ZADO-118231 format. One record per residue (C-alpha): residue in one letter; chain; x, z, y. Coordinates in pm, 1 decimal. Each point is the difference from the previous one (the first is absolute). Layout:
<rs>
<r A,A,<X,Z,Y>>
...
</rs>
This chain:
<rs>
<r M,A,<-42.2,-15.2,3.7>>
<r R,A,<332.2,83.3,168.2>>
<r C,A,<135.3,-358.1,1.9>>
<r V,A,<-348.5,-122.2,62.1>>
<r A,A,<-32.4,160.7,299.2>>
<r F,A,<406.1,-74.5,123.1>>
<r C,A,<-56.7,-371.9,-97.7>>
<r L,A,<-312.0,-15.1,216.9>>
<r A,A,<190.2,195.1,296.1>>
<r I,A,<281.5,-282.2,-24.8>>
<r L,A,<-263.1,-285.1,-15.2>>
<r L,A,<-208.7,191.3,295.0>>
<r F,A,<310.9,39.8,246.4>>
<r V,A,<229.7,-274.2,-68.3>>
<r E,A,<31.8,-229.9,304.5>>
<r P,A,<208.5,-164.3,234.0>>
<r A,A,<276.2,180.0,212.0>>
<r F,A,<-175.7,-144.4,308.6>>
<r A,A,<-349.4,259.7,-133.4>>
<r V,A,<-23.4,177.9,336.6>>
<r T,A,<-123.7,-295.0,165.5>>
<r S,A,<-113.7,-231.1,-250.7>>
<r P,A,<-359.0,103.0,-126.6>>
<r Q,A,<-66.9,-72.4,-347.4>>
<r E,A,<-252.3,-37.2,-252.3>>
<r I,A,<-189.2,299.0,-156.7>>
<r D,A,<-64.6,-23.1,-375.5>>
<r P,A,<-347.3,158.4,-85.4>>
<r R,A,<162.8,130.4,-256.8>>
<r A,A,<200.1,196.6,183.5>>
<r S,A,<-19.8,310.9,-133.4>>
<r L,A,<-86.8,315.6,292.6>>
<r G,A,<192.5,241.0,-236.4>>
<r V,A,<323.2,-157.0,-38.6>>
<r V,A,<19.8,-20.9,392.5>>
<r Q,A,<-107.8,411.3,-5.6>>
<r Q,A,<301.4,65.5,-213.2>>
<r W,A,<185.4,-225.5,171.2>>
<r I,A,<-74.9,172.6,392.5>>
<r Y,A,<60.7,360.3,-235.0>>
<r N,A,<370.4,-96.2,-108.9>>
<r Y,A,<87.9,-143.0,361.7>>
<r R,A,<160.0,252.8,123.8>>
<r A,A,<258.1,-5.3,-254.4>>
<r K,A,<60.9,-339.8,41.7>>
<r P,A,<-135.6,-175.4,313.6>>
<r D,A,<-70.4,-378.4,-67.6>>
<r Y,A,<-108.9,-97.6,420.4>>
<r G,A,<28.8,-396.7,-132.2>>
<r H,A,<-263.6,62.9,-220.4>>
<r I,A,<-272.4,240.1,222.0>>
<r P,A,<-176.9,-273.3,123.2>>
<r A,A,<-133.1,-127.8,-350.2>>
<r A,A,<-106.4,345.3,-83.7>>
<r V,A,<-202.8,38.4,320.1>>
<r R,A,<-138.7,-353.3,-78.9>>
<r V,A,<-123.9,171.9,-334.7>>
<r L,A,<-148.6,304.2,136.5>>
<r F,A,<-187.9,-277.4,263.3>>
<r H,A,<-119.7,-233.5,-312.4>>
<r A,A,<-80.6,320.1,-240.2>>
<r Q,A,<-228.5,114.5,313.6>>
<r T,A,<170.0,327.9,16.4>>
<r F,A,<-120.7,90.0,291.6>>
<r K,A,<-348.0,-28.4,-28.0>>
<r E,A,<-65.2,318.9,51.2>>
<r P,A,<220.8,119.3,256.3>>
<r E,A,<-15.4,411.8,-77.9>>
<r N,A,<136.5,-106.4,-321.3>>
<r A,A,<259.9,-226.7,116.5>>
<r G,A,<207.3,259.8,127.9>>
<r I,A,<320.6,-27.6,-200.9>>
<r Y,A,<35.2,-360.5,23.5>>
<r L,A,<-31.9,16.5,405.2>>
<r G,A,<253.1,275.6,-19.7>>
<r F,A,<215.0,-241.1,-209.4>>
<r I,A,<-26.9,-289.7,293.0>>
<r A,A,<29.1,161.7,239.5>>
<r G,A,<332.1,211.8,-150.7>>
<r A,A,<140.1,-316.8,-85.8>>
<r I,A,<-3.5,-134.6,418.7>>
<r A,A,<178.4,298.3,47.7>>
<r S,A,<277.8,-87.5,-205.4>>
<r N,A,<141.7,-230.6,157.1>>
<r P,A,<-65.2,-62.8,368.3>>
<r A,A,<177.7,-279.9,49.9>>
<r K,A,<-230.7,-224.8,-189.5>>
<r A,A,<-321.8,199.7,53.3>>
<r E,A,<-148.2,-302.1,151.5>>
<r Q,A,<133.6,-268.7,-260.9>>
<r L,A,<-140.6,273.9,-241.2>>
<r V,A,<-336.9,33.1,107.0>>
<r N,A,<-61.7,-445.1,104.3>>
<r S,A,<117.8,-30.7,-395.1>>
<r F,A,<-353.9,203.1,-61.8>>
<r F,A,<-251.2,-250.7,126.9>>
<r P,A,<-170.2,-161.5,-54.4>>
<r V,A,<-208.9,290.9,-21.8>>
<r P,A,<-381.1,34.7,-131.7>>
<r A,A,<-200.3,56.9,387.0>>
<r E,A,<-171.3,292.4,-252.3>>
<r D,A,<386.5,155.8,5.1>>
<r E,A,<138.5,-35.4,309.8>>
<r W,A,<-84.6,358.8,92.6>>
<r V,A,<272.4,52.1,-193.2>>
<r I,A,<304.1,-154.7,91.1>>
<r V,A,<-115.6,156.6,389.3>>
<r R,A,<50.5,344.9,-127.7>>
<r A,A,<282.7,-34.9,-217.0>>
<r I,A,<195.8,-125.0,304.9>>
<r A,A,<-149.2,285.8,167.0>>
<r F,A,<90.7,223.0,-292.3>>
<r S,A,<380.9,-114.2,-44.3>>
<r G,A,<78.6,179.6,280.4>>
<r V,A,<310.1,-265.6,79.2>>
<r P,A,<77.9,57.7,384.6>>
<r D,A,<-111.2,-350.8,118.4>>
<r W,A,<-311.1,44.6,-207.8>>
<r R,A,<-267.1,-98.1,331.4>>
<r N,A,<196.3,-305.1,66.2>>
<r L,A,<-2.7,-92.2,-379.6>>
<r L,A,<-405.1,48.0,28.2>>
<r R,A,<-25.4,-161.2,322.6>>
<r K,A,<191.9,-340.1,-177.5>>
<r I,A,<-166.1,15.2,-258.2>>
<r A,A,<-389.3,37.7,140.2>>
<r P,A,<-47.7,-360.7,48.0>>
<r K,A,<-25.7,-13.6,-410.0>>
<r M,A,<-246.0,221.7,-20.6>>
<r P,A,<-225.2,-45.7,295.9>>
<r G,A,<-301.9,171.9,-151.1>>
<r R,A,<183.9,337.4,19.3>>
<r Q,A,<70.1,-41.1,385.6>>
<r V,A,<-256.4,367.8,30.1>>
<r M,A,<252.5,168.5,-298.9>>
<r I,A,<326.2,-139.6,136.5>>
<r N,A,<-119.0,92.4,370.3>>
<r A,A,<-79.7,364.6,-75.5>>
<r Y,A,<366.1,53.9,-208.9>>
<r L,A,<185.3,-184.9,312.8>>
<r A,A,<-220.3,323.5,278.1>>
<r G,A,<113.1,234.6,-299.8>>
<r T,A,<-407.1,88.5,-45.0>>
<r L,A,<72.4,-84.7,-354.7>>
<r P,A,<271.4,244.4,-98.7>>
<r T,A,<296.1,-114.5,-244.0>>
<r L,A,<74.4,143.7,-299.4>>
<r T,A,<237.8,313.2,134.8>>
<r E,A,<-203.8,42.1,297.8>>
<r I,A,<-310.3,91.9,-196.1>>
<r P,A,<-59.5,404.5,-63.7>>
<r L,A,<1.0,176.6,-285.0>>
<r E,A,<-333.9,97.9,93.2>>
<r A,A,<-279.0,30.9,320.4>>
<r T,A,<92.7,271.2,250.3>>
<r E,A,<-269.9,198.0,60.0>>
<r P,A,<-158.1,126.7,296.7>>
<r G,A,<160.6,305.8,168.9>>
<r A,A,<-221.1,291.0,70.3>>
<r M,A,<35.5,-43.2,370.3>>
<r D,A,<-176.9,-380.7,-75.6>>
<r K,A,<-264.8,143.6,-196.8>>
<r F,A,<-77.3,192.5,249.8>>
<r K,A,<2.2,-262.9,268.6>>
<r G,A,<-208.6,-239.3,-223.6>>
<r F,A,<-246.9,256.9,-55.7>>
<r F,A,<-116.3,-7.0,423.9>>
<r T,A,<69.2,-381.6,0.6>>
<r K,A,<-205.5,-124.2,-259.1>>
<r N,A,<-351.7,-44.0,41.4>>
<r P,A,<-218.8,213.2,-211.1>>
<r F,A,<-275.1,-226.3,14.3>>
<r A,A,<197.9,-323.6,-38.9>>
<r K,A,<2.7,-217.4,-368.0>>
<r D,A,<275.2,95.3,-208.4>>
<r D,A,<115.7,-353.4,-67.0>>
<r K,A,<285.8,67.5,-272.8>>
<r K,A,<264.5,-282.5,-5.0>>
<r I,A,<224.5,-97.7,-308.6>>
<r K,A,<308.2,160.9,66.6>>
<r M,A,<240.0,-328.4,29.6>>
<r Q,A,<307.3,256.8,-37.1>>
<r Q,A,<269.5,-63.4,-244.0>>
<r T,A,<206.5,308.6,-172.5>>
<r F,A,<129.7,43.1,-318.9>>
<r A,A,<-253.2,325.4,-73.7>>
<r G,A,<-265.5,-283.7,-12.9>>
<r N,A,<115.6,-333.2,-49.2>>
<r Q,A,<155.2,21.8,-418.9>>
<r D,A,<119.4,-323.4,69.7>>
<r L,A,<298.9,47.0,247.6>>
<r L,A,<107.5,237.9,-286.3>>
<r D,A,<64.7,-352.1,-197.9>>
<r T,A,<145.4,-152.2,324.5>>
<r L,A,<245.4,245.5,-27.5>>
<r W,A,<116.5,-75.7,-313.2>>
<r G,A,<-3.7,-353.8,-13.0>>
<r Y,A,<232.3,21.9,369.0>>
<r Y,A,<260.9,218.7,-221.6>>
<r F,A,<-38.8,-268.8,-296.5>>
<r A,A,<112.5,-250.1,232.9>>
<r T,A,<286.7,190.1,209.2>>
<r G,A,<140.2,260.6,-202.5>>
<r S,A,<-89.8,180.8,378.2>>
<r F,A,<-35.0,399.2,-84.5>>
<r R,A,<-243.1,-41.7,312.5>>
<r P,A,<-294.8,-57.7,-173.5>>
<r I,A,<94.7,292.1,-228.4>>
<r L,A,<19.6,287.9,247.1>>
<r R,A,<-340.9,-121.5,122.9>>
<r I,A,<-136.8,55.3,-366.1>>
<r M,A,<149.6,299.2,-10.0>>
<r A,A,<-149.3,178.6,308.6>>
<r M,A,<-304.1,-81.6,-194.6>>
<r L,A,<82.6,281.5,-299.7>>
<r P,A,<-153.5,286.7,157.7>>
<r W,A,<-349.0,-157.0,-33.3>>
<r S,A,<43.2,-20.9,-389.5>>
<r K,A,<-37.5,396.5,80.2>>
<r S,A,<-279.7,-71.2,251.2>>
<r R,A,<-357.1,149.1,-57.8>>
<r D,A,<-94.5,-132.3,326.6>>
<r T,A,<-131.4,-353.7,-79.5>>
<r V,A,<-29.1,-269.8,-289.5>>
<r D,A,<153.4,-213.9,227.9>>
<r K,A,<265.4,227.4,52.0>>
<r L,A,<26.3,98.5,-428.1>>
<r T,A,<-12.8,-324.2,-80.8>>
<r V,A,<311.9,-182.4,207.5>>
<r G,A,<215.6,324.6,-55.4>>
<r S,A,<-99.7,-75.2,-388.2>>
<r M,A,<91.4,-324.3,14.7>>
<r A,A,<293.6,59.4,218.7>>
<r R,A,<144.6,257.1,-247.1>>
<r Y,A,<-68.3,-182.3,-327.2>>
<r T,A,<157.5,-344.5,142.6>>
<r L,A,<307.4,206.6,144.9>>
<r A,A,<41.0,130.2,-365.4>>
<r S,A,<-43.7,-286.2,-211.9>>
<r Y,A,<231.0,-288.2,180.2>>
<r A,A,<247.5,309.4,20.4>>
<r V,A,<3.2,0.4,-381.9>>
<r R,A,<197.2,-346.4,2.0>>
<r D,A,<74.8,-51.4,375.4>>
<r T,A,<355.7,217.3,-53.0>>
<r S,A,<83.6,-21.1,384.0>>
<r L,A,<-341.3,73.0,95.9>>
<r R,A,<41.1,301.7,-213.9>>
<r E,A,<337.0,100.8,156.9>>
<r Y,A,<-210.0,-40.5,350.0>>
<r L,A,<-297.1,209.7,-70.4>>
<r R,A,<275.8,294.5,-160.5>>
<r S,A,<229.4,-13.4,367.7>>
<r E,A,<-339.0,34.9,232.2>>
<r I,A,<-148.3,328.9,-180.9>>
<r K,A,<282.4,202.8,160.6>>
<r V,A,<-99.6,-163.9,331.9>>
<r Q,A,<-362.3,-43.6,1.9>>
<r P,A,<-244.6,303.1,106.7>>
<r E,A,<-159.2,233.0,-223.9>>
<r N,A,<-304.2,-213.4,-40.5>>
<r V,A,<140.4,-274.2,-103.5>>
<r K,A,<283.9,174.9,-200.3>>
<r V,A,<-227.2,160.3,-252.9>>
<r P,A,<-164.3,-348.7,-123.0>>
<r L,A,<315.5,-171.9,66.7>>
<r T,A,<193.9,188.6,-264.5>>
<r E,A,<-287.3,-46.1,-280.9>>
<r V,A,<39.7,-327.9,69.2>>
<r V,A,<373.4,-23.1,-46.2>>
<r E,A,<-83.7,203.7,-298.0>>
<r A,A,<-222.4,-207.4,-148.4>>
<r A,A,<205.2,-289.5,66.8>>
<r D,A,<366.1,174.8,-182.3>>
<r T,A,<-210.1,106.7,-321.1>>
<r V,A,<-282.7,-264.7,1.4>>
<r Q,A,<-312.7,229.4,2.2>>
<r L,A,<-238.2,-253.5,197.9>>
<r G,A,<-234.2,142.0,-247.0>>
<r A,A,<32.5,359.4,196.5>>
<r V,A,<-41.4,-178.8,332.0>>
<r R,A,<-331.4,-157.3,-126.3>>
<r K,A,<-125.3,321.5,-97.2>>
<r D,A,<45.3,216.0,282.1>>
<r A,A,<-193.5,-197.4,191.9>>
<r L,A,<-280.1,-105.8,-171.7>>
<r A,A,<-23.6,386.5,-57.2>>
<r A,A,<-30.3,0.5,383.8>>
<r V,A,<-272.5,-305.7,11.5>>
<r E,A,<-198.6,255.7,-263.6>>
<r E,A,<81.3,294.4,250.5>>
<r M,A,<-124.3,-229.2,284.9>>
<r K,A,<-334.1,-93.5,-188.7>>
<r A,A,<-67.7,388.3,-91.4>>
<r K,A,<99.7,135.3,356.4>>
<r G,A,<-17.4,-224.6,223.7>>
<r S,A,<224.4,-33.7,288.7>>
<r D,A,<184.1,312.0,135.6>>
<r S,A,<-167.0,-88.0,341.7>>
<r R,A,<-340.9,-71.3,-133.2>>
<r R,A,<-10.2,227.1,-280.3>>
<r N,A,<-393.3,-4.0,45.8>>
<r L,A,<-339.9,-148.8,-196.3>>
<r D,A,<-35.9,-305.1,201.0>>
<r F,A,<401.1,-103.3,-10.0>>
<r W,A,<-13.9,-277.8,-284.9>>
<r G,A,<-371.1,-129.4,140.6>>
<r Q,A,<255.4,-68.2,281.5>>
<r V,A,<294.5,-174.9,-111.9>>
<r G,A,<-264.7,-161.8,-255.4>>
<r V,A,<154.4,-320.8,-216.8>>
<r G,A,<332.2,81.9,175.7>>
<r A,A,<45.0,254.3,-263.1>>
<r V,A,<-130.7,-167.4,-241.5>>
<r A,A,<300.0,-285.4,68.5>>
<r L,A,<246.7,280.0,13.4>>
<r G,A,<-59.8,99.1,-353.8>>
<r C,A,<2.0,-380.7,-140.4>>
<r V,A,<294.4,-90.1,199.9>>
<r S,A,<206.0,332.0,-103.6>>
<r A,A,<-88.4,-62.7,-375.0>>
<r A,A,<5.3,-349.3,43.8>>
<r A,A,<355.3,26.8,128.1>>
<r L,A,<103.4,328.5,-188.5>>
<r G,A,<-61.0,-170.3,-317.7>>
<r A,A,<-321.8,167.7,-114.1>>
<r V,A,<-287.3,-220.7,94.9>>
<r A,A,<-249.3,165.7,-242.9>>
<r I,A,<-89.9,313.9,193.8>>
<r G,A,<-359.8,-44.2,30.7>>
<r I,A,<-90.6,-80.0,320.7>>
<r P,A,<-130.1,-380.5,153.2>>
<r C,A,<290.1,-163.1,98.4>>
<r V,A,<18.0,-162.8,355.9>>
<r I,A,<335.1,-117.3,52.1>>
<r G,A,<142.0,-130.2,345.8>>
<r G,A,<312.6,-29.9,176.7>>
<r S,A,<321.7,-20.9,-158.7>>
<r A,A,<-118.0,118.6,-282.0>>
<r G,A,<-163.3,-326.3,-97.8>>
<r Q,A,<285.8,-228.5,-36.2>>
<r G,A,<277.1,108.6,166.5>>
<r L,A,<197.2,293.6,-80.9>>
<r L,A,<-160.5,82.7,-338.4>>
<r S,A,<73.0,-387.8,-112.8>>
<r F,A,<396.2,144.4,31.5>>
<r W,A,<-94.9,289.4,-183.5>>
<r E,A,<-134.5,-111.6,-264.5>>
<r K,A,<313.8,-244.4,-85.7>>
<r Q,A,<219.8,258.0,74.8>>
<r Q,A,<-194.6,229.8,-290.3>>
<r E,A,<59.8,-319.7,-247.2>>
</rs>
């Protein structure tokens, strides 16, 4: 089986040396699984010349049809752009033509890349994507945040702000609830995927530091979102560190410099990776899920808590169970965000 996969990889990625500037027809039979494995192994053996072929397979396979499930691939493209700033424009141009419905990927990948001249690069590419001008303008104006600008969680209003709001709000006005459009790592599971994709493309530990900052949430009983993302962060760090020596050593070196609330779960991650005891991490996360099901959150230990959480609570149980290798826990499954196609597909491969 490994031989077949290797042969497929060779057939898929063999192309002329000028591949970065010359698009190639995509074989409809090309395996997305081969590209996934290639992405996972990329940091160990960078293959910059074949990135366009890999990205075209991702577009051809409709990987970005559901944006919330595409974070790991978006992160890889952003990291690929960042990995060679001098050739960033050439690389981005090699992705075209891009399906109109997927042009948002190019816009966001450029903004998330963090290359020093990303705004000018976005302006140069803009004429190729007239249908995405609103999104482009939003990134250029700073109303949409780049990956490094997205906060870990939303800032809660202080006591003074709440006090002012009490007197300035019209008590007779209808309370028109608006959708919260602010992106946070606590509220968007796909952003965790995006960080991993960026790491795979660059081998940089900057996204790893961001992931480590989420570890305290694995001990949190405050919100469903935090527990979900924190558990995913802890499990993925341990899972990838098992096979990635440099990552494992980096995590070990960070134990002595991280604050206490990060140090405790990070120590657990390193111990699980050193001793290859991922099952212990899974069991602990599932126990946390069961505790929240039984007691509710620390901040809302009351009878109407689960009624307010609604489908989010069900999603947590299913996401955590699926991600942690124990789907059959007796509750309905509503899988969304990164757990559907992104991280889980990689976790499954690493468990083989």
